C-alpha positions, 0 to 999 in steps of 0.5 A: 471659671465654671465647674467642668461638667455643669449641666445646663438646665432651663427651668420654666417659671411663672413669676420672676424668680419666685415660682417654678413649674416642674421642668419634667413632663408637661402639666396635665389638665383635663379637657373641657366637656364642650368646646367654647364657641368662637363668635367672630361677629363680636370684637376680638378680646384678649384678656390678661391672665395671671402667670400662674393661672396661664401656667396651669393651662399648659397642655403641651410643652417642650423644654428650651435648649441652650444654643451652643455658643451660649453654652460654650460661653457659660452664660446663664440667666432668666428671660422674660416673654409676653405670650399671647394665646389664641382662642384655640389654645395655640401661641399666637404671638411672643414679645421678648422682654428681658434677657440675653438675646440668644437665650430669648430667641431659644426660649421664644422658638420653643414656647411658640410650639406650646399648647394651652387649654382654650379659655372662655368668658360667658361661653365665648372663647377669648384669647389671653396674654400672660408673662412667662419666665424661663430660667437658664441655669448652670447646675450640677448635682452639687449646686445648692439651691438657697433661699434668702429671707428679707432680713438677709438670712440664708436657708437651703430650699425647703429647710427652716434651719438658718445657715451659718457663715460656716455652713455657707463656706462649706457649701461654697467649697463644694460648688462654685455656683449657687441658685439663689431665690429670695423674699420678693420684697427684699431690699436691694441693699440686703440682697447685694450684701448677702450675695457679696458675703457668698462671693467673699467666701469663694462663690464665683457664679451666683445665679439669681433671676433678673440679677447679676453680680459683677466685680463685687456689685449687684445689678438688676437685669432690666428689660431690654430697650425698645419694649414696654417698661424697658430703659428709655433711650433713643435707639436712633442715637445707637449706630446699628440699633435698628435691624436691617431688612433681610439677614440678621445673622451678623449681629453684635450683642453688647451688655451695658451696665448703668449706675443707679443714676442711669449713667453707663459705667461699663460696656461688654461686647458679648458676641459678634464683630467689633463695632467701635462707633456703637461701643463708644455711643453705648459708653456715653449712654445715659438713661432718661430715667433710672431703672427701679427695684421696689421704687428704688433707683438701682444699678442695672444691666441690659442687652443691646443687639446691633447690626 
């Protein structure tokens, strides 16, 4: 159970769980002295841009809002979007990549109205593409933000003093949840053992970008099936996985957990009506290749929306 009164705070990130742009006012950037010229006679270019550079070009943004049903269920987590920005700085296309589908929808509908500073190369305006992370976190004023080093030592964010087990126990007594950032190249085993230690101390809801902790085990939140670098499965073998034409409102969202070998170990129906045939197909699922973290096959979880 989550603490009563927790505030739902979406934070905009520029890399998966590592760098967060302030969740206050939009980033202020200066306008160019001259608008770049769009030369339509040339082949259109869409250039890749580093997430942090793209974030610095934001001139107008609003914050995503939790959908009511997701808020009531206490669901949190990170979502990953690929955003294409046109030559005028408007968001042209959004491809949802990873995360709980209703949070993906909420983030995408908000980001669609953002504006960016136009980008040019050699005086010619070009479109660009970047990856964007939106962290939907369940926090209140007592929620600690922790940093985990590569060797499994916890610190308070912004502090150089290592936290002892006694310190961690006191933090857990004050709050049932914690936001955990970590060294980018941390091993999966170190991350899992460290989160398990907090769980044994009483922490009920660790919030780690693109990871979830369930029944004493850590799972990487993978990209959803059907997107680049997502789990390779045959969606044709999953009843209802192909969206119908027309109304998509009567959908069901399943969360699938798989072992490090890619075999389904648990399937949860998150929202929507029961679909027995689909659930049985998901329970028998085996990925064509395991999900990997730092070149290591690891247990993972992802979401499947069926209709």
